[in-house]
Every structure is written in structure tokens, then in C-alpha cells.
Steps between C-alpha positions, in 0.01 A plus 500: 500500500617848419560732804234779543639833627285740705365798323663835602275657755417876465455731800153591627348804316509707823881431539571587149311836529687577816845412346406741201423778743824449682699519171327816400578677822874393517762749388798264567392145437708197417374193335699205625453223251580134589479138375118527451577663157702205364200325361438549125376841429607622840770719378301673236219564749746651745634730243165629378383555865813692599470718188126561545537609864854649469648293776871451545578125516755322716534112474540267788832301549644376179181565283675750268342352186136587606523855381694671213804644687544771234163644571459843667281341774742227599653594843719200551490184713482416879810286537823464685671829601278754343668846487422717815351782280257261335400337827436861648286589206296175526433578869341837383221321303155594619359174361663158437298275273650163548360282216567125468770492756531325849711798649782266618833601653709627211218675313418680828866595550535292812150556621536876500280604193227600484592695807270566797240753397516458133164402339506155361270314265609136493349264222617140530311187385619313812316653793753366746748778402246782556557687821777252586756772600381811318156625601321622191228769462346276237588137483360302209526118437493506129688441179723793395391497143141458585530796730617727223223368288245587766612866477436523126170694554661747737608839367882533549634829654806621660529749795714816453877427514474147354702568186789656716492203731522256207802698349682505830475122559601438148805727532621314809487172316675622198775650716556145652531330162826649389828299492828689510763304302794406723804279465602248759819292513324172565248495229184674350230665695200284407270801501659592169418152360143551625480833302629333185229233532246773550617659176504187273232262645219425274166683548350172622806351671469283800784564758546260791718566803660304775542639850802708564661847478541474129113504460464827706547737189208328314261612751591868544720588203330326212162609357250214399217551267238238443478260329853459620500266806730493799493154669670513831506324837276710728612276787863573428581129438844430333505251215185648331646681197603220264201261557270810454665583177473149367134491592432841331676397182316168471167675569560800267733377226433804287639753761837614596594339843791642698587314821734665740667317787782550747785258550350377822157440340662326193684252715146412655283428202725576203465156355141578400648689208550164335121466469493819296771367266338168469162652410640758264395782720678830423598594846753786523679430827693787667709393793646748736822375661627704803626214707265566790164450665495888483169557659608321817842653482349848518322413814822355652689813422224734651453293815851361552754705286788293382361169628427314177378146539366246251414750231811482264458246213763291328330497168558268199608645174142613398596551141592136472204394709264686260691364192429152637137554413604543130379855459695806385672667798598865526728623776453864618805622685459874450272752349691462170325166475143643504461482118566135532243468771246683278578276209455188706154612602404572142629173356251216445500193720618447864799677615696566823687813614730508796557832650797575743299713747636732761448411864650838601206680314237359745694484831441775763669827422758464786640198314455638145714797610801275616 
């Protein structure tokens, strides 16, 4: 028997009318969009709703591909280490509309946002998350897209000052997207690789990431525009990147699939690349080699400076390791090799790229200065 999924539930008419009234009266609203928009048609509905009501949109943790990042209404994500200026601005919102999100720890910036006193409307299909830690002025157990649909008969309006508010949030996000080129003796700052991928990725590319510091620029420095998809481990699990890329390439054989992984993650589940080769899936694997579990190393250096334990890796020759899968291999030692990286991404069929990545670029400033 085929499984039957429940129909998306809309809000009660009285709740929809109250939500519309709150939106009309807000001068500084923020629409926080979560996983509830990942269903087919969700992204399109979110975009149309934000444009109709002129609402700045922030996305929940690692949901960057829900909303066009180049849109004037895109205000960024709620993730790890948001800039202080952005956090301060979000705390000034006079209405937070949390749609299709559970409001868990990272999205709420360590349970600190929405701040006490901020007006909150929380819409989540699972009622267990309503009023859990954040009291809402209006809590609605409903589907995010169905909630948007229920407001279709309401006349959108924006309070005075809305346009300036949207422009301010957008400017803060744009200011955080820049990458200043720098040179490091121990390799390439992977943020510059991320910006190259942003420039050359196909309009419908699927990019998968493993956990690790190499992935951080793809959340805050790279702009994603649907139908591009960013497939990432929301739980932070290492070993996700390569299997995810293989699955994406097998499921969507006509789309460019770029899988990015650190050295630690590659040593966990890298053998899955053999499945892509065996099935003829054109995965472009980019492997960041900095010889470290860098995320953990950063915490070690902050909490116990100079006491490094268990985070340095003795890696294999990854160029030879990739070549063992019988795919073309490109080694990127410096920014002079970027044209070769770009060519590898454009070539047909599977390929692997090994990037000598700078550890110094991501370590705390005290160490980077030494």
C-alpha cells in the first residue's frame, strides 16, 4: 500500500485575520522562514508572500536555499556566530513572524532571540514546539504554506518606516558577505574557494557540504538562488558530504552536483564516492585538506590555548586516494590553480579536486598573528 501523507492544515480564519492585522501594524517586522517551506512550491509561495507584504526574510539554521539570497528582502540567516550588528538589529524588530520553524537553539542564537518583550507570532505544524520556550502573542499549529495561503484574501499593507527597515537589514547582510583576499603560508583560505563556486555554479546546481570549518563560508559568504539547492547536515554530523552528493547525483542526473568535504569527513565516509563512479554519477568532489579537525581545534585554542590534543591528522596522499577511484584529479596548491579548479567543475563526468587549505586562516586571531 502507498503511504498517505496528511493534508497541510491551514490556520483558523480568526487567527489568519489577526496575523494580517499584526503585519499591517508592524514597522520593523522580520519573517523567519524555516523547514516548513521545503515542500514543493514552498519557496515560490514564500517569495510571493514576502514581496506582497514587503517583509524582510531571514532563514533558520542552514536553510539558505529557501529564499533568493540576492533579493533586496533577504536579510540573512540565523546561524552560528551571527555578527553583533545584525543580532542587535534583529533585536529591534517589533514583530517576529516565525513560519515553519521550531525555534531551536542555533536559530534562536542560544535561546536569546526573539528577546523578551518582542512580539512573536509562531506558526509550526507540530504544536509541541509552540510556547515551548518562547511565549507567542499568537501561536498557530498549522502548515507554513497553508498559512500564507490563508492570508491571500487579506489586503497587504506596510506601516511607515518599513522600507527603511528592509534596506537596513539588507545592508547588514551584504556587509557580512564580503571576502577580503589574503595569503597564508600554509595554504588557501577556503572562503576564496567558496566565492569561486558561487561564481561558476550552475543556476540549478546542488551543493552538498560536510561538517567543518571549510563549510562556514557557504552559509554566510555565498549567495544561493533557487532552484539551487544547498544540502547540509543541520545536526552537524561529519561524514555527510560525500554520501549526500552521491544521492543527489543519482536522484537528479541532469543537474550539476558539487560535493564538498574536509579531510576528516572524507576519512569517515569517503569510500561512498565509489558508488558515484560505479553508477556513472557526475559528482564533482572538492576535498579540503588542512590536516586538522579544525572546528574542535578552534575550541581547544579558545578554552585551553596551546594545549592541542587529538585534532591533528596524519592524512594519506589525498591526490592518490582520489585517483584510486579512477577519476580525473586536480590539485589546488595556490590561487594560481583556480583556473584548473574552474575547469574541473565545468568538465563532464565525475572529478575530484584536492585543495591545500589554510588552517591558519580559521584559527583564533591570537594564533594567526604569531
